[in-house]
BAROVO-301946 format. One record per residue: x negated, y, z negated of N, C-alpha, C in turn; residue number from 1. Coordinates in pm, whole numbers, plus 32768, in hexadecimal, padded with zeros to 4 digits. Layout:
N
<n.X: X; n.Y: Y; n.Z: Z; ca.X: X; ca.Y: Y; ca.Z: Z; c.X: X; c.Y: Y; c.Z: Z; n: NUM>
...
END
This chain:
74
<n.X: 0CE0; n.Y: 4724; n.Z: 4631; ca.X: 0D3F; ca.Y: 4717; ca.Z: 469F; c.X: 0DC2; c.Y: 46D8; c.Z: 4670; n: 1>
<n.X: 0DBD; n.Y: 4685; n.Z: 4609; ca.X: 0E38; ca.Y: 4645; ca.Z: 45DB; c.X: 0E9B; c.Y: 46AB; c.Z: 45A5; n: 2>
<n.X: 0E72; n.Y: 4710; n.Z: 4554; ca.X: 0ED4; ca.Y: 4775; ca.Z: 4529; c.X: 0F11; c.Y: 47C2; c.Z: 459F; n: 3>
<n.X: 0EC3; n.Y: 47DF; n.Z: 4604; ca.X: 0EF8; ca.Y: 4824; ca.Z: 4679; c.X: 0F60; c.Y: 47CE; c.Z: 46C0; n: 4>
<n.X: 0F42; n.Y: 474F; n.Z: 46D0; ca.X: 0FA2; ca.Y: 46F5; ca.Z: 4711; c.X: 1022; c.Y: 46E7; c.Z: 46BE; n: 5>
<n.X: 1014; n.Y: 46E1; n.Z: 463B; ca.X: 108A; ca.Y: 46DA; ca.Z: 45E4; c.X: 10DD; c.Y: 4759; c.Z: 45EF; n: 6>
<n.X: 109B; n.Y: 47CD; n.Z: 45F2; ca.X: 10E2; ca.Y: 484C; ca.Z: 45FD; c.X: 112E; c.Y: 4854; c.Z: 4681; n: 7>
<n.X: 10F1; n.Y: 4829; n.Z: 46ED; ca.X: 1133; ca.Y: 482D; ca.Z: 476F; c.X: 11A4; c.Y: 47C7; c.Z: 4775; n: 8>
<n.X: 1190; n.Y: 4752; n.Z: 4738; ca.X: 11F6; ca.Y: 46EA; ca.Z: 473C; c.X: 1274; c.Y: 4711; c.Z: 46ED; n: 9>
<n.X: 1264; n.Y: 475A; n.Z: 4681; ca.X: 12D8; ca.Y: 4781; ca.Z: 4630; c.X: 1319; c.Y: 4803; c.Z: 465E; n: 10>
<n.X: 12DD; n.Y: 4846; n.Z: 46BE; ca.X: 1310; ca.Y: 48C8; ca.Z: 46EA; c.X: 139C; c.Y: 48BD; c.Z: 4726; n: 11>
<n.X: 13B9; n.Y: 4850; n.Z: 476D; ca.X: 143E; ca.Y: 4840; ca.Z: 47AA; c.X: 14AB; c.Y: 4837; c.Z: 4740; n: 12>
<n.X: 1491; n.Y: 47F0; n.Z: 46D4; ca.X: 14F4; ca.Y: 47E5; ca.Z: 4669; c.X: 150D; c.Y: 486C; c.Z: 4626; n: 13>
<n.X: 14A3; n.Y: 48B5; n.Z: 4610; ca.X: 14AF; ca.Y: 4937; ca.Z: 45CE; c.X: 14F7; c.Y: 499A; c.Z: 4627; n: 14>
<n.X: 14D3; n.Y: 49A1; n.Z: 46A6; ca.X: 1512; ca.Y: 4A01; ca.Z: 4701; c.X: 15A6; c.Y: 49E4; c.Z: 4715; n: 15>
<n.X: 15CB; n.Y: 4967; n.Z: 4720; ca.X: 1659; ca.Y: 4945; ca.Z: 4734; c.X: 16AB; c.Y: 496D; c.Z: 46BB; n: 16>
<n.X: 167A; n.Y: 4952; n.Z: 4644; ca.X: 16C3; ca.Y: 4977; ca.Z: 45CB; c.X: 16C6; c.Y: 4A0E; c.Z: 45B7; n: 17>
<n.X: 165A; n.Y: 4A52; n.Z: 45DA; ca.X: 1657; ca.Y: 4AE3; ca.Z: 45CE; c.X: 16BD; c.Y: 4B23; c.Z: 462C; n: 18>
<n.X: 16CA; n.Y: 4AEF; n.Z: 46A4; ca.X: 172D; ca.Y: 4B23; ca.Z: 4703; c.X: 17BA; c.Y: 4B0B; c.Z: 46D0; n: 19>
<n.X: 17D3; n.Y: 4A97; n.Z: 4696; ca.X: 1857; ca.Y: 4A79; ca.Z: 465F; c.X: 1878; c.Y: 4AD6; c.Z: 45EA; n: 20>
<n.X: 1819; n.Y: 4AF3; n.Z: 4595; ca.X: 182F; ca.Y: 4B4E; ca.Z: 4525; c.X: 1848; c.Y: 4BDC; c.Z: 4559; n: 21>
<n.X: 17FE; n.Y: 4C04; n.Z: 45BF; ca.X: 1813; ca.Y: 4C8A; ca.Z: 45F9; c.X: 189E; c.Y: 4C96; c.Z: 4636; n: 22>
<n.X: 18CD; n.Y: 4C2E; n.Z: 4679; ca.X: 1952; ca.Y: 4C33; ca.Z: 46B4; c.X: 19BD; c.Y: 4C35; c.Z: 4648; n: 23>
<n.X: 19AA; n.Y: 4BEC; n.Z: 45DB; ca.X: 1A0C; ca.Y: 4BEC; ca.Z: 456E; c.X: 1A11; c.Y: 4C74; c.Z: 452A; n: 24>
<n.X: 199F; n.Y: 4CB7; n.Z: 451F; ca.X: 199B; ca.Y: 4D39; ca.Z: 44DB; c.X: 19D5; c.Y: 4DA8; c.Z: 4531; n: 25>
<n.X: 19DC; n.Y: 4D95; n.Z: 45B4; ca.X: 1A0D; ca.Y: 4E01; ca.Z: 460A; c.X: 1AA5; c.Y: 4E08; c.Z: 460D; n: 26>
<n.X: 1AE8; n.Y: 4DA3; n.Z: 45D9; ca.X: 1B7A; ca.Y: 4DA7; ca.Z: 45CC; c.X: 1BC3; c.Y: 4DBD; c.Z: 464E; n: 27>
<n.X: 1C16; n.Y: 4E25; n.Z: 4651; ca.X: 1C69; ca.Y: 4E3E; ca.Z: 46C8; c.X: 1C18; c.Y: 4E75; c.Z: 473C; n: 28>
<n.X: 1B9D; n.Y: 4E9E; n.Z: 4722; ca.X: 1B46; ca.Y: 4ED2; ca.Z: 478B; c.X: 1AE2; c.Y: 4E69; c.Z: 47B7; n: 29>
<n.X: 1B11; n.Y: 4DEE; n.Z: 47C6; ca.X: 1AB5; ca.Y: 4D81; ca.Z: 47E7; c.X: 1A75; c.Y: 4D92; c.Z: 4871; n: 30>
<n.X: 1AB9; n.Y: 4DD4; n.Z: 48CD; ca.X: 1A7E; ca.Y: 4DED; ca.Z: 4951; c.X: 1A08; c.Y: 4E4B; c.Z: 4949; n: 31>
<n.X: 1A15; n.Y: 4EB1; n.Z: 48F6; ca.X: 19A6; ca.Y: 4F0F; ca.Z: 48E2; c.X: 1933; c.Y: 4EC8; c.Z: 489C; n: 32>
<n.X: 1953; n.Y: 4E76; n.Z: 483A; ca.X: 18EA; ca.Y: 4E2B; ca.Z: 47F4; c.X: 18A1; c.Y: 4DCC; c.Z: 4851; n: 33>
<n.X: 18EB; n.Y: 4D8B; n.Z: 48A9; ca.X: 18AD; ca.Y: 4D32; ca.Z: 490A; c.X: 1854; c.Y: 4D7E; c.Z: 496B; n: 34>
<n.X: 1882; n.Y: 4DF3; n.Z: 4997; ca.X: 1832; ca.Y: 4E44; ca.Z: 49F3; c.X: 17B2; c.Y: 4E75; c.Z: 49B1; n: 35>
<n.X: 17BC; n.Y: 4EA2; n.Z: 4935; ca.X: 1744; ca.Y: 4ED1; ca.Z: 48EF; c.X: 16E2; c.Y: 4E5F; c.Z: 48D5; n: 36>
<n.X: 1716; n.Y: 4DEA; n.Z: 48B6; ca.X: 16BE; ca.Y: 4D76; ca.Z: 48A3; c.X: 1674; c.Y: 4D55; c.Z: 4925; n: 37>
<n.X: 16BB; n.Y: 4D59; n.Z: 4995; ca.X: 167B; ca.Y: 4D3F; ca.Z: 4A16; c.X: 1613; c.Y: 4DA7; c.Z: 4A39; n: 38>
<n.X: 1631; n.Y: 4E26; n.Z: 4A20; ca.X: 15D1; ca.Y: 4E90; ca.Z: 4A3C; c.X: 1554; c.Y: 4E7F; c.Z: 49E7; n: 39>
<n.X: 1567; n.Y: 4E5E; n.Z: 4968; ca.X: 14F5; ca.Y: 4E49; ca.Z: 490F; c.X: 149F; c.Y: 4DD3; c.Z: 493E; n: 40>
<n.X: 14DF; n.Y: 4D66; n.Z: 4966; ca.X: 1494; ca.Y: 4CF1; ca.Z: 4994; c.X: 1446; c.Y: 4D0F; c.Z: 4A13; n: 41>
<n.X: 1484; n.Y: 4D51; n.Z: 4A74; ca.X: 143D; ca.Y: 4D73; ca.Z: 4AEE; c.X: 13CE; c.Y: 4DD9; c.Z: 4AD3; n: 42>
<n.X: 13E7; n.Y: 4E36; n.Z: 4A77; ca.X: 1380; ca.Y: 4E97; ca.Z: 4A54; c.X: 1306; c.Y: 4E56; c.Z: 4A15; n: 43>
<n.X: 131E; n.Y: 4DF6; n.Z: 49BB; ca.X: 12AE; ca.Y: 4DAD; ca.Z: 497E; c.X: 1263; c.Y: 4D5B; c.Z: 49E6; n: 44>
<n.X: 12AC; n.Y: 4D1C; n.Z: 4A41; ca.X: 126B; ca.Y: 4CCE; ca.Z: 4AAA; c.X: 1214; c.Y: 4D26; c.Z: 4B02; n: 45>
<n.X: 1246; n.Y: 4D9E; n.Z: 4B23; ca.X: 11F7; ca.Y: 4DFB; ca.Z: 4B74; c.X: 1179; c.Y: 4E26; c.Z: 4B29; n: 46>
<n.X: 1189; n.Y: 4E45; n.Z: 4AAA; ca.X: 1117; ca.Y: 4E73; ca.Z: 4A5A; c.X: 10AC; c.Y: 4E07; c.Z: 4A4D; n: 47>
<n.X: 10D5; n.Y: 4D8D; n.Z: 4A2D; ca.X: 1075; ca.Y: 4D20; ca.Z: 4A1C; c.X: 1030; c.Y: 4CFE; c.Z: 4AA0; n: 48>
<n.X: 107C; n.Y: 4CF5; n.Z: 4B0D; ca.X: 103D; ca.Y: 4CD3; ca.Z: 4B8C; c.X: 0FDE; c.Y: 4D41; c.Z: 4BBA; n: 49>
<n.X: 0FFE; n.Y: 4DBE; n.Z: 4B9C; ca.X: 0FA4; ca.Y: 4E2C; ca.Z: 4BBF; c.X: 0F24; c.Y: 4E27; c.Z: 4B6D; n: 50>
<n.X: 0F30; n.Y: 4E08; n.Z: 4AED; ca.X: 0EB9; ca.Y: 4DFC; ca.Z: 4A99; c.X: 0E5F; c.Y: 4D89; c.Z: 4AC3; n: 51>
<n.X: 0E9C; n.Y: 4D18; n.Z: 4AE6; ca.X: 0E4E; ca.Y: 4CA5; ca.Z: 4B14; c.X: 0E08; c.Y: 4CC6; c.Z: 4B97; n: 52>
<n.X: 0E4E; n.Y: 4D07; n.Z: 4BF3; ca.X: 0E12; ca.Y: 4D2A; ca.Z: 4C74; c.X: 0DA2; c.Y: 4D90; c.Z: 4C63; n: 53>
<n.X: 0DB4; n.Y: 4DEF; n.Z: 4C08; ca.X: 0D4D; ca.Y: 4E55; ca.Z: 4BF3; c.X: 0CD1; c.Y: 4E1D; c.Z: 4BB0; n: 54>
<n.X: 0CE2; n.Y: 4DB9; n.Z: 4B5D; ca.X: 0C70; ca.Y: 4D82; ca.Z: 4B14; c.X: 0C36; c.Y: 4D04; c.Z: 4B52; n: 55>
<n.X: 0C59; n.Y: 4CE9; n.Z: 4BCE; ca.X: 0C2D; ca.Y: 4C6D; ca.Z: 4C0E; c.X: 0B95; c.Y: 4C6B; c.Z: 4C1E; n: 56>
<n.X: 0B59; n.Y: 4BFF; n.Z: 4BEE; ca.X: 0AC8; ca.Y: 4BF1; ca.Z: 4BF9; c.X: 0A9F; c.Y: 4B66; c.Z: 4C28; n: 57>
<n.X: 0AFB; n.Y: 4B1B; n.Z: 4C61; ca.X: 0ADA; ca.Y: 4A97; ca.Z: 4C94; c.X: 0AEF; c.Y: 4A27; c.Z: 4C2F; n: 58>
<n.X: 0B17; n.Y: 4A47; n.Z: 4BB5; ca.X: 0B32; ca.Y: 49E1; ca.Z: 4B50; c.X: 0BC3; c.Y: 49EE; c.Z: 4B23; n: 59>
<n.X: 0BEC; n.Y: 499A; n.Z: 4AC6; ca.X: 0C74; ca.Y: 49A2; ca.Z: 4A92; c.X: 0C7F; c.Y: 49FA; c.Z: 4A16; n: 60>
<n.X: 0C14; n.Y: 4A3C; n.Z: 49EF; ca.X: 0C16; ca.Y: 4A8C; ca.Z: 4975; c.X: 0C7B; c.Y: 4AFE; c.Z: 4977; n: 61>
<n.X: 0C8B; n.Y: 4B4B; n.Z: 49E4; ca.X: 0CF1; ca.Y: 4BB5; ca.Z: 49E1; c.X: 0D7D; c.Y: 4B7E; c.Z: 49C6; n: 62>
<n.X: 0D9D; n.Y: 4B0E; n.Z: 4A01; ca.X: 0E1F; ca.Y: 4ACF; ca.Z: 49EB; c.X: 0E2D; c.Y: 4AA3; c.Z: 495B; n: 63>
<n.X: 0DC4; n.Y: 4A66; n.Z: 4924; ca.X: 0DC8; ca.Y: 4A38; ca.Z: 4899; c.X: 0DD8; c.Y: 4AAD; c.Z: 4839; n: 64>
<n.X: 0D91; n.Y: 4B19; n.Z: 4852; ca.X: 0D9C; ca.Y: 4B8E; ca.Z: 47FB; c.X: 0E29; c.Y: 4BC8; c.Z: 47FE; n: 65>
<n.X: 0E66; n.Y: 4BD0; n.Z: 4874; ca.X: 0EED; ca.Y: 4C06; ca.Z: 487D; c.X: 0F52; c.Y: 4BAA; c.Z: 483A; n: 66>
<n.X: 0F44; n.Y: 4B29; n.Z: 484A; ca.X: 0FA0; ca.Y: 4ACB; ca.Z: 4808; c.X: 0F95; c.Y: 4AD5; c.Z: 4771; n: 67>
<n.X: 0F1D; n.Y: 4AD9; n.Z: 473F; ca.X: 0F09; ca.Y: 4AE2; ca.Z: 46AE; c.X: 0F37; c.Y: 4B69; c.Z: 4679; n: 68>
<n.X: 0F1C; n.Y: 4BD2; n.Z: 46C1; ca.X: 0F41; ca.Y: 4C58; ca.Z: 4693; c.X: 0FD7; c.Y: 4C6B; c.Z: 468C; n: 69>
<n.X: 1021; n.Y: 4C3E; n.Z: 46F2; ca.X: 10B1; ca.Y: 4C50; ca.Z: 46F0; c.X: 10F5; c.Y: 4BEE; c.Z: 4693; n: 70>
<n.X: 10B7; n.Y: 4B7E; n.Z: 467B; ca.X: 10EF; ca.Y: 4B1F; ca.Z: 461C; c.X: 10E9; c.Y: 4B58; c.Z: 458E; n: 71>
<n.X: 107B; n.Y: 4B9B; n.Z: 456D; ca.X: 106B; ca.Y: 4BD2; ca.Z: 44E7; c.X: 10B1; c.Y: 4C58; c.Z: 44D8; n: 72>
<n.X: 10C9; n.Y: 4C9D; n.Z: 4546; ca.X: 110C; ca.Y: 4D1F; ca.Z: 453F; c.X: 11A1; c.Y: 4D10; c.Z: 4526; n: 73>
<n.X: 11DB; n.Y: 4CA2; n.Z: 4556; ca.X: 126B; ca.Y: 4C90; ca.Z: 454A; c.X: 128C; c.Y: 4C45; c.Z: 44D2; n: 74>
END
C-alpha cells in the first residue's frame, strides 16, 4: 500500500509539470494545446470511472487496479 500511496501523492507534481511542458511545446497554438489537454484529462477520468463502476464488487480493489494501471501506463 505504501507504493500506491506514494504514486498517488506524487501524481499532482507530475501532472502540473506535464501540463506546463505541453503548453510550452504548443507555442503560438497554446489555446489548442490547452483544449487538447483538457479533453485528454476528461477522457481519462471518464474511462477510469467507467472501469471502476463496471468492476465494482463491494471492495476497493477495482479502484486500486485502475490507479495502479494508469500510473504505470503513463
